[in-house]
LUMFI-102661 format. One record per residue: residue number from 1; x, y, z of N, C-alpha, C in turn. Coordinates in steps of 0.05 Angstrom, whole numbers, plus 32768, in hexadecimal, padded with zeros to 4 digits. Example, Ala and Ser with C-alpha at 12.3 -4.5 7.8 and 13.67 -1.06 7.14 Angstrom:
// residues 2
<1,<8108,7F8E,809C>,<80F6,7FA6,809C>,<8108,7FBE,809C>>
<2,<8101,7FD3,808E>,<8111,7FEB,808F>,<8102,8001,809D>>
This chain:
// residues 145
<1,<7FD6,7F35,803B>,<7FD6,7F55,8042>,<7FBE,7F61,804A>>
<2,<7FBC,7F79,8061>,<7FA8,7F80,8062>,<7F9E,7F97,8052>>
<3,<7F85,7F9D,8053>,<7F74,7FAF,803E>,<7F82,7FC7,803D>>
<4,<7F97,7FCC,8058>,<7F97,7FEE,8056>,<7FB5,7FF1,8041>>
<5,<7FC4,7FD6,8045>,<7FDC,7FD7,8026>,<7FCF,7FD4,8010>>
<6,<7FB9,7FC4,8008>,<7FAA,7FC3,7FF2>,<7FA3,7FE7,7FE9>>
<7,<7F95,7FEC,7FFA>,<7F88,8009,7FF2>,<7FA0,801D,7FE3>>
<8,<7FB9,8018,7FF4>,<7FD5,8021,7FF0>,<7FD8,801F,7FD7>>
<9,<7FDD,8009,7FD2>,<7FE3,8002,7FBB>,<7FCE,800C,7F9B>>
<10,<7FBF,8004,7FA1>,<7FAD,800D,7F95>,<7FA4,802C,7F8A>>
<11,<7FB0,8035,7FAA>,<7FAA,8063,7F9F>,<7FC2,8060,7F93>>
<12,<7FD9,8058,7F95>,<7FF0,8050,7F89>,<7FF4,8051,7F6B>>
<13,<7FE1,8039,7F68>,<7FE9,8036,7F4F>,<7FD5,8047,7F36>>
<14,<7FBF,8050,7F46>,<7FA0,805B,7F3E>,<7FB8,8078,7F33>>
<15,<7FC9,8089,7F4B>,<7FCC,80A1,7F3A>,<7FF6,809C,7F35>>
<16,<7FFA,808B,7F3C>,<8018,8087,7F36>,<802C,808A,7F45>>
<17,<802D,80AC,7F55>,<8039,80B2,7F62>,<8030,80BA,7F7A>>
<18,<8036,80B5,7F96>,<801C,80C0,7FA8>,<8035,80C9,7FBB>>
<19,<8030,80E4,7FCA>,<8040,80F7,7FE0>,<803E,80DE,7FF5>>
<20,<804F,80E8,8005>,<804C,80CE,8023>,<803A,80EB,8031>>
<21,<803A,8103,8031>,<801A,8108,803E>,<7FFE,8105,802F>>
<22,<7FF8,80FD,8015>,<7FE4,80ED,8007>,<7FE7,80D3,8019>>
<23,<7FF7,80C8,8019>,<7FF3,80A9,8020>,<7FE5,80AE,803C>>
<24,<7FED,80BC,8048>,<7FF5,80C2,806F>,<7FD2,80C1,806B>>
<25,<7FC1,80C9,805C>,<7FAC,80DB,8066>,<7F92,80B8,8057>>
<26,<7FA4,80A4,8049>,<7F92,8091,8040>,<7F91,8075,805B>>
<27,<7FAB,8082,8072>,<7FB3,806D,8087>,<7F98,806D,8098>>
<28,<7F93,805A,80AD>,<7F82,8067,80BC>,<7F97,806A,80DE>>
<29,<7F92,8077,80E2>,<7F9E,8083,80FD>,<7F8F,8078,8111>>
<30,<7F9F,8063,8122>,<7F9A,8062,813D>,<7FAF,805B,8157>>
<31,<7FBC,8066,8144>,<7FD2,806C,815A>,<7FD9,808B,8163>>
<32,<7FD7,8099,814A>,<7FE4,80B3,8148>,<7FFF,80B5,814A>>
<33,<8011,8099,813F>,<802E,809E,8143>,<803A,8096,8131>>
<34,<8059,8087,8130>,<8068,807E,8112>,<8051,805A,8118>>
<35,<8041,804C,8121>,<8035,8036,8129>,<802A,803B,8109>>
<36,<801A,8049,8105>,<8004,804C,80EC>,<8012,8058,80D7>>
<37,<802E,804E,80CF>,<803A,8056,80C0>,<804D,8039,80B1>>
<38,<8040,801C,80C9>,<804E,800A,80BE>,<8044,7FFB,80A2>>
<39,<802D,8006,8096>,<8026,7FFA,807E>,<803C,800F,806A>>
<40,<803C,801A,806E>,<8050,802F,8055>,<8069,801E,805B>>
<41,<8076,8022,8072>,<808A,8011,8078>,<808F,7FF9,8071>>
<42,<807D,7FE7,806E>,<807A,7FC6,806C>,<8080,7FD0,8043>>
<43,<8074,7FD3,8035>,<8070,7FDE,801C>,<8089,7FE1,800F>>
<44,<8097,7FF3,801E>,<80AC,7FFE,801B>,<80C8,7FED,8015>>
<45,<80C9,7FE4,8034>,<80D9,7FCE,8041>,<80DB,7FB3,8031>>
<46,<80C0,7FAA,8022>,<80C1,7F95,8017>,<80C2,7F99,7FF4>>
<47,<80D0,7FB1,7FF1>,<80CF,7FBA,7FD7>,<80BB,7FB5,7FC1>>
<48,<809D,7FB8,7FCE>,<807F,7FBF,7FB8>,<8086,7FDA,7FB5>>
<49,<808C,7FED,7FBF>,<8091,8013,7FBB>,<80A7,8016,7FC0>>
<50,<80AA,802B,7FA1>,<80C5,803F,7FA9>,<80BF,8059,7FAF>>
<51,<80D7,8066,7FBE>,<80D0,807A,7FC7>,<80F7,808E,7FC1>>
<52,<80E9,80A8,7FC1>,<80FF,80C3,7FB7>,<8119,80B9,7FC1>>
<53,<8119,80B4,7FD8>,<8137,80A3,7FE6>,<813C,8095,7FE6>>
<54,<8129,807E,7FDD>,<8139,805F,7FDA>,<8159,805C,7FD0>>
<55,<815F,806B,7FBE>,<817E,8068,7FBC>,<8188,806F,7FD7>>
<56,<8189,807E,7FE7>,<819B,808F,7FFE>,<8196,8079,8012>>
<57,<818A,8066,8012>,<8186,805B,8031>,<818C,803E,8026>>
<58,<819F,8035,8044>,<81A9,801D,803B>,<8198,8007,804C>>
<59,<81AA,7FE8,8049>,<8195,7FDB,8050>,<8190,7FDD,806D>>
<60,<81A0,7FEA,8083>,<819A,7FEC,809A>,<8182,7FF4,809D>>
<61,<817B,8003,808D>,<8165,801D,808D>,<8154,8012,8089>>
<62,<814C,7FFA,8080>,<8135,7FF4,806E>,<811E,7FDF,8089>>
<63,<812A,7FE1,809E>,<8122,7FD1,80AF>,<80FB,7FE6,80B7>>
<64,<80E9,7FD9,80B0>,<80CA,7FE5,80B6>,<80CD,7FFB,80CB>>
<65,<80D6,7FF0,80E6>,<80D3,7FFE,80F8>,<80DD,8021,80FB>>
<66,<80F6,8020,80E4>,<8107,8039,80DE>,<80F3,8044,80D3>>
<67,<80EF,8037,80B6>,<80DF,8047,809C>,<80C2,8049,80AF>>
<68,<80B1,8046,80C0>,<80A1,804C,80CA>,<809B,8068,80CF>>
<69,<80B4,8063,80E5>,<80C1,8083,80F8>,<80C6,809C,80E5>>
<70,<80D4,8093,80C8>,<80D7,80A6,80B7>,<80C5,80AF,80B4>>
<71,<80B9,80A7,80A7>,<8094,80A3,8096>,<8089,80BC,80AC>>
<72,<8089,80AF,80C4>,<8072,80BB,80D5>,<8081,80DC,80E4>>
<73,<80A2,80D7,80DF>,<80AB,80F1,80DF>,<8097,8108,80C8>>
<74,<80A9,80FA,80B4>,<80AC,810E,8092>,<808B,810E,808A>>
<75,<8080,810C,8095>,<8059,8105,808F>,<804E,811C,8088>>
<76,<8059,8139,809A>,<804A,8150,8097>,<805F,815A,8098>>
<77,<8077,815F,8099>,<8097,816B,8095>,<8090,8183,8081>>
<78,<809E,8198,8083>,<80A4,81A9,806C>,<80C8,819C,8065>>
<79,<80D5,81AE,8072>,<80F4,81A7,806A>,<80FE,8191,8075>>
<80,<80FE,818F,8098>,<8111,8188,80A8>,<80FB,8179,80AE>>
<81,<8104,8160,80C4>,<80F1,814C,80D7>,<810E,813B,80EA>>
<82,<8103,8137,8100>,<810C,8126,8117>,<80F3,810B,811A>>
<83,<8109,80F8,8122>,<80F4,80E2,8133>,<80F8,80D7,8145>>
<84,<8109,80EF,8147>,<811C,80E3,8169>,<8136,80E4,816B>>
<85,<813E,80C7,8161>,<815E,80C0,8152>,<8165,80D6,813C>>
<86,<8159,80D3,8128>,<8163,80D6,8112>,<8157,80ED,8104>>
<87,<815E,8102,80F7>,<815B,811E,80E8>,<8151,811C,80C8>>
<88,<813D,8121,80BD>,<813E,811C,80A0>,<8138,813B,8097>>
<89,<8145,8143,8084>,<8146,8159,8078>,<8141,8153,8052>>
<90,<8127,8168,8048>,<8121,816B,8036>,<8138,8170,801C>>
<91,<8141,8161,8007>,<8156,8167,7FF7>,<814A,8176,7FE1>>
<92,<8150,818B,7FDA>,<8146,819F,7FC1>,<8140,81B6,7FCE>>
<93,<8135,81D0,7FC5>,<812D,81E9,7FCF>,<810A,81E5,7FCD>>
<94,<8100,81D1,7FC2>,<80EA,81D1,7FB6>,<80D7,81BC,7FCB>>
<95,<80F1,81A9,7FCB>,<80D6,8195,7FDF>,<80D0,818E,7FF7>>
<96,<80C1,818A,7FFA>,<80B7,817C,8017>,<80BC,8163,8029>>
<97,<80C3,815E,803D>,<80C9,8146,8040>,<80A6,8135,803F>>
<98,<8091,8148,8044>,<8073,8132,803C>,<806F,812C,8025>>
<99,<8082,8143,8014>,<807A,813C,7FF2>,<808E,8128,7FED>>
<100,<8095,8112,7FF4>,<80A9,80FC,7FEF>,<8098,80EB,7FDB>>
<101,<80A5,80DC,7FC8>,<808E,80CE,7FBB>,<808F,80BA,7FBC>>
<102,<807B,80A6,7FA8>,<807F,808D,7FB7>,<806F,8085,7F98>>
<103,<8077,806C,7F93>,<806D,8068,7F72>,<806D,8045,7F84>>
<104,<805E,8036,7F6B>,<805C,801F,7F6A>,<8074,800B,7F61>>
<105,<8089,7FFE,7F6E>,<809D,7FEA,7F64>,<8097,7FD6,7F4E>>
<106,<80A7,7FC7,7F3C>,<80A3,7FB4,7F2E>,<8090,7FA3,7F45>>
<107,<80A1,7F94,7F51>,<8091,7F81,7F60>,<807C,7F8C,7F6C>>
<108,<8071,7FAB,7F75>,<8057,7FB7,7F7A>,<803F,7FAD,7F6C>>
<109,<804E,7FAB,7F4F>,<8032,7FB6,7F37>,<8030,7F8E,7F36>>
<110,<8045,7F80,7F3B>,<8037,7F64,7F36>,<802C,7F53,7F4C>>
<111,<803A,7F5E,7F67>,<8023,7F5C,7F7B>,<8004,7F62,7F76>>
<112,<8003,7F7D,7F6E>,<7FE7,7F89,7F6B>,<7FDC,7F7B,7F56>>
<113,<7FE2,7F76,7F3B>,<7FE5,7F5D,7F29>,<7FD4,7F4A,7F30>>
<114,<7FEF,7F32,7F39>,<7FDC,7F1E,7F46>,<7FC2,7F21,7F5F>>
<115,<7FC6,7F35,7F6B>,<7FAD,7F3C,7F7F>,<7F93,7F3E,7F70>>
<116,<7F91,7F50,7F5D>,<7F7B,7F53,7F4B>,<7F79,7F39,7F40>>
<117,<7F89,7F2D,7F2D>,<7F7F,7F1B,7F21>,<7F6A,7F00,7F33>>
<118,<7F77,7EF4,7F56>,<7F73,7EE6,7F66>,<7F52,7EF2,7F71>>
<119,<7F51,7F04,7F7A>,<7F31,7F11,7F75>,<7F20,7F0D,7F5E>>
<120,<7F25,7F0C,7F47>,<7F19,7F06,7F31>,<7F17,7EEA,7F2C>>
<121,<7F2B,7ED8,7F37>,<7F24,7EC1,7F2D>,<7F12,7EB2,7F4F>>
<122,<7F10,7EC0,7F60>,<7F06,7EB6,7F7A>,<7EDE,7EC5,7F79>>
<123,<7EE5,7ED9,7F5B>,<7EC8,7EE6,7F66>,<7EB8,7ED2,7F3F>>
<124,<7ECE,7EC2,7F32>,<7EBB,7EBB,7F23>,<7EBB,7EA9,7F26>>
<125,<7EC9,7E95,7F38>,<7EBB,7E87,7F4C>,<7EA7,7E7E,7F4A>>
<126,<7EA8,7E92,7F66>,<7E88,7E8F,7F74>,<7E71,7E98,7F63>>
<127,<7E74,7EA9,7F45>,<7E61,7EB0,7F36>,<7E58,7E99,7F2D>>
<128,<7E6E,7E81,7F20>,<7E67,7E68,7F16>,<7E5B,7E53,7F1E>>
<129,<7E60,7E58,7F4E>,<7E59,7E42,7F5D>,<7E3B,7E4C,7F5C>>
<130,<7E34,7E66,7F57>,<7E17,7E70,7F63>,<7E07,7E5B,7F48>>
<131,<7E12,7E66,7F35>,<7E03,7E60,7F17>,<7DFD,7E4B,7F1C>>
<132,<7E15,7E33,7F1B>,<7E0C,7E16,7F19>,<7DFB,7E10,7F2E>>
<133,<7DF7,7E1D,7F4C>,<7DE5,7E19,7F5D>,<7DC8,7E24,7F50>>
<134,<7DC9,7E3A,7F48>,<7DAB,7E38,7F37>,<7DAA,7E26,7F2D>>
<135,<7DB1,7E20,7F13>,<7DB3,7E16,7EFF>,<7DA2,7DF4,7EFF>>
<136,<7DB1,7DE8,7F14>,<7DAD,7DCE,7F24>,<7D91,7DCF,7F34>>
<137,<7D8B,7DE6,7F4F>,<7D76,7DEB,7F53>,<7D5D,7DE4,7F3F>>
<138,<7D5F,7DF4,7F2A>,<7D4E,7DF4,7F0D>,<7D47,7DDC,7F05>>
<139,<7D5F,7DCD,7EF8>,<7D5F,7DB4,7EEF>,<7D57,7DA1,7EFD>>
<140,<7D55,7D9A,7F20>,<7D4F,7D92,7F2A>,<7D34,7D8C,7F2F>>
<141,<7D2A,7DAB,7F39>,<7D0B,7DAE,7F3E>,<7D06,7DA8,7F17>>
<142,<7D08,7DA7,7F00>,<7CF4,7DA4,7EF0>,<7CFA,7D88,7EEB>>
<143,<7D17,7D7D,7EF2>,<7D0F,7D5B,7EE6>,<7CF7,7D4E,7F03>>
<144,<7CF5,7D55,7F1D>,<7CED,7D4D,7F32>,<7CCC,7D50,7F21>>
<145,<7CC5,7D62,7F12>,<7CA8,7D66,7F1B>,<7C97,7D50,7F00>>
């Protein structure tokens, strides 16, 4: 996975729940359109993130392009937003579309845990290799003298 996806997962893990607006600030804006929101759409479509409206979507709406368009339309909207084809309305009197909350799913927690374990294993292997190399060089120098 890309660094932006890992950064999003770490931010959500650190804070527990993060709003769509807060996530949009973490995304690198290259295109300034729905294409910037594909990392969030990828995470939701692959069940790594849960959101407030998860139970209201059917499987046809979990296509990454549809999700990316929805998140782009809603990332700074108050009560209503549109992506051209679909309209989105906030549920309840106090909630804004941009305040839609995301949290890690069990699959997301497991992925992040595995990512951290692999990272620590690589660092341990690198440190072990360096230490063995230094000890071998010192031993060779002492025995050669």
